[in-house]
N, C-alpha and C positions, 0 to 999 in steps of 0.2 A: 636623663636628668634624674638625680637621686633625692628623695626627701632628706634623708640623713645619708651622707657619704662616708661611710666606714672604709671603703676599698681605698680611696685616696691617702685617708689618714693612714691606713697601714703600710702602704707603698712608702710613706715618708719615714715610718719607724720600723719598718720590717727588720732590718738588721739587728736593732737593739731587742726587739721583742723576741726573734727567734734565739738571740744569745742567752737572753734569761730564761727563756722557757727550756732550753737546752740544759741550762746550769740546773734547774730544778729536777730535770729528768735524771740527770747524772747524779745530782745528791740525794734524790730519792726520799726527800722529806716533804711529802705532799701534803701532810696536814701540820699547820702551825710551824711550818719551815721558816728559816731566817729572812726570807723575802716578807712574811707577814708583818713581823716586829718591824723591819725597815719602813714598810709602807706606812704602818701606824704612827711612827715617828715622823714621817715626813707630812702625813695628813695633818697631825696635831700642829706641826709648825706653820703649815699652809693656813690652816683655818685661826691660828692664834690662842689655841686652847692647851691646857694641860695634859689632856687624855684624848686619843683617838683609838676606838676599838673597832677592829674589822668584823665583820659578820656576814652570814649567807646570803642575805637580801636586804633590800630596803624594807620590806616588811618586817623582817627581823630586827632590823634596826629601830623600828618604832615599837614593836612588841616587848623587846627586852627592857627597855626602861620603863614601859608601863607595868610589866609584871614587877618591877622592883618596889613598885608603890603599893602593891598587895590589895588592887582594887576589887570591889565587889559590884554585884549587879546594880544595888542602890546607889553607885557612886556615878556621877554624871562627869564626862570629859567633852568639852565643847570643841566642835570640829567644823571648818567650812563645807557646805555641800557641793560646792563648785570644784572639785578636784577628782584624782583618781581614787578608786574604791578603797585601797589599801590604807589611805589616812583614817577611814573609820571603821575598816574591818579589824585593824589592830587592836582598837579599844575593845570591841566585842571579843575578839581571841584573848584580851587581858581580863575578861570577864567583867568589864563595866559596861556602862549605857552610853553611846553617843548620842549627844544634842546637837543638831544641826544649826549652823549660823549661817546668815547671808554674806555676801561678798560686796566689795565695792564696785560700782559699775565701770570705773575707770582703770584702776589697777589689777581688777579680778582678785585680789587679795583679801583676806578675811576682814570684814567690816567691824570695827571697834565699837561703833554704834550698835549693830546687830548683836555683838557679842555680849555687851553690858545688858541689853534687853532680855537675851536669851537666859542668862545668869540670873537676873532678877525674876523672870517667870518662873523658873525651876526653884527659887527659894520660895516664892509665894505658893507655889502648889504644894511643896512640902513632901513630895514623893521620893525626890533624888536628893543626893548631896553634892554640890558643886565641888570638884576635886582638881580638874586641870584643864589646860587648853592646849589643843594642838593647832599650831599655824601651820601654813603652807606657803611656801615661797614660789608662787605659781608661776610657771611658764619662765623661770629664770630671775625674777626679780624679789629680793627679800620684801617681806611684809613690814608695815609700820609698827617696829618693835617698841618705840616710845609710848605709843598709845595702848599697845598690847600689854607692856609691862606694868602700866599704869593701872588697867583694870585687873591684872592678875593680882597685883599687890593690895589693891582694895578690898578684894574678895579670898585673899589667901590661898591662891591656885598656883600649881606648877604649870611650868610653860614647856611644852616639847616642840622643838622647831623642826618641821617636816622640810629638810632643805634638799629632797631628792631631786628637785627640779632647779634648785637655786643656788647649789654649792659651787661657789667660785664667784658669786656675786657678792656685792658690797653695799652696806647701810650705814652712812654717817662713820666711815673709816674702819668698819668692822666687817670682817668676811662673814658671809653666811655659814652656818654651823658653829658659831659662837655666841648664838643668842639663846635666851632661856636657861632653865635649870640644865637642860640637856638637848642635843640636836642629833638629828639622824639625816643620813644621805643614802641615796642608792646609786650602785654601779651597772644598772641595767644597760646593755649597750646602746641604746638610744639617748642615753644621758649625756649632758655635756663632758662629765667625766666618767666613760663607760668601760667596761671590762668586756670580755669575750664570752660573757655568760651573766649569771646572776652574782650579786655581792652588794654589800653596802658597808656602812660605818656609823659609829656612835660617836658624839662629842660632848665632853663635859669638863668643868673645872674642878668638880667636886671629888675628892679622892676616895670617900667613903661609896658614892655612888658608882665610881669606875671599878672598884672592887666587886661591888654587887653584880654589875654587868658583866664582868668577867665570870663569874660563879655561874649566872644564870646561862651564858652563851655555851657553856660546856656543860649541861645536864645537872646544874647546881652544884658544881663540883667545890669540895672543901679544899683544906690544905692538903689532904691526901686525896688523891685522882680517885681512888675507890670509897672515899667517904663524901657521898652526896648528901649536903647539909639543906638543901631546898628542891623544889622542883625547878627544873630549867628546860632547855631545849638543846638540840643540836644546831647550833648556830654559827659555826665556824667558817671563815672564809677561806676556799680553797688557796694553797700555796701558788698554783699556776695562775690563778686570777690576780694574786697579789704581784706576782712578777710582771704580768701584762700592765697593770695599773701603775707600777713604776715607771714603765716605758712612756705611758701616755701622760703621766704627771709631769715629766720632763718638759712636755710641749703644751701644758694646760694654760698657762698664762698667754703664751703667744697665741694660742686657738681663741681664748677669750677675747684679746683684742681684735682678731679677726672676725669672730662673730659680731661684735659692735660695729665695725665697719660695714657687715653686710646688712644689719639692721638699720644704719645710717642711711643706707642706699634706698632700702625698702621705704623708709619714712620720706626721703626726697621724692620718691616717685608715686607715693599713694597718699600722703597726708591731706591732700586736697580734695580726694574723691570719696573716702571712706574712713572710719573709724579705725586709727591705728593704736598700739599698745602705748600707754603712758607710763612714765616711770617716776617715781617719787623723787624729790630734791634731795641732792647729795646721795644718790643711789647709782650703783651699776649692776645692770642685768648681765647674766651669762646667757641670755637668750636660749634656752632650752627649746622655745617656740617663738614663733612670729606670728601672733594671732590677730586678726581683724574681726571686726563686729559688724555685720550687714545691718542694713536698716530694717530687714524683715526676712522671713524665711524665704519668700520669693526671690529676693535680691541674692540671697546664698545659694540657692539652687542655680541662679543664672551665672553665677561666679564658678561654680563647679563645673557645670557644662562647658563654659569657656576654658577652664584649667584642662578638662579631658579632652577637648578638641586639639589641644596642642601637646598632649601627653604629659602634662605637668602633675607631679604627685602632690596631694593635698590631705589634710586630716581633720577630723572633728573632734577637740578635745573641750568639753565632754558633752555628748548628746543627751545624756540624762543626769541631772544633778542626783546626788547619792540619795537625799532625803526621799526621792521618788522611785528608786530601785526596788525590785522585787525583794530583795533580801530583807530590806527595811520596812517593808508594809506593815508589820506588827507595831511599830512604834506609832502609826496613825498619822503620819503627815499627809497632807493633800496638796493638790495643785492651788497654787496661790499664798501658800505659807513662807516661802522664801523667793519672792518675785523678781529680785536681781539674779540670783542662780538660775532661774527658770527662763527668763529673759535672754540671758546670754546663751545658755544651751541651745536654744533655738535660733541662734544668729552667728555664732563664733565659725571660724574658718581659719586653720593654720597653714601657713606656705612653707615651703622648704626652708630649712635653716641649718646650715652647718658652716665651719669656717673655710670650705674650699669652693664656695658658691661663687662663680665668676660674675662680672658685672653684666656681660652679655647674658648669662642665664637669669640673672634678675631683670634685666630688662624684658626678655621675653616672658617671664612670670608675671611682671607688674602691667605689660601691656595687655595681657589676657584679662587681668583684673579691671583695669580701666575700661576695655572694651565691654566688659559685662556691665558695669556699673553706669556707664554712659548710655 
């Protein structure tokens, strides 16, 4: 049994993947080849935005837009603490200061109440200037963008949607990747739409921002490729990865539907014995993860032992909230500052999730969980 079954997926698209890769090898346009622009056009159409710009990783997809805002250390960008490290790291790489925000205990996404409280605290302290918000569509479900936009407009902050886990999800009729001033996603292999290596993309409807991102993506390039008009990075997506992603994009909507069917069976089997994920009304998750919340650390350990006994893979996302990570000790956060994030980190457990899980496999997984919690 696989936690994420890339082998079965490859067998499904093998012929198309190999044909596309061979075309790249024969064409020998390994950097910014035609497959890159084709992928960007299709991604923009899928997300429902004017511009999609591919880049070398999901982290670059966050860093590039932040660099465009020309941030400094006294600028605050608000980010949830219960997420992958890159969401906060990108702020530091762009020279600003992350301010950590707690999450909602039911959806796991950024809490608008905690966000507003954190903004008001920063304003009152007067040491940092609030500039922006990074939301995270955690585990596949878009955040509550009506509430986030309300807070952002009130305080005149930009919104960067981190859709690394949520790309393909839907919030009130709109695709993840279309919210805020700019959005970012990741094509890390384990993501719902993943390549066979690192990759990412940036989404926006703003023409001027799109041009700025294109420049930053290639060393701050100007109209002349050897006239660098700003400091940038080497953030291009390899043509080979673009070719692979084109094959995967062909089956992506079908896989999203299959993921939701898998999640539905998990719900049916487990909702009466343990806390299962909750999705906002009028939302569709892409189910990057199916994450349970145990009643305490001891129960989580019991579930882990039960899964191990059946050779069932599992994961803990995330055992340490970012505000308590070693890298950010200098910011002065302590245990108890963000109680929901800390609570979840000590209790969450993710089960295998991919479009190719059979009902029989789900039965085996859920039986192990039920056995442990009973």
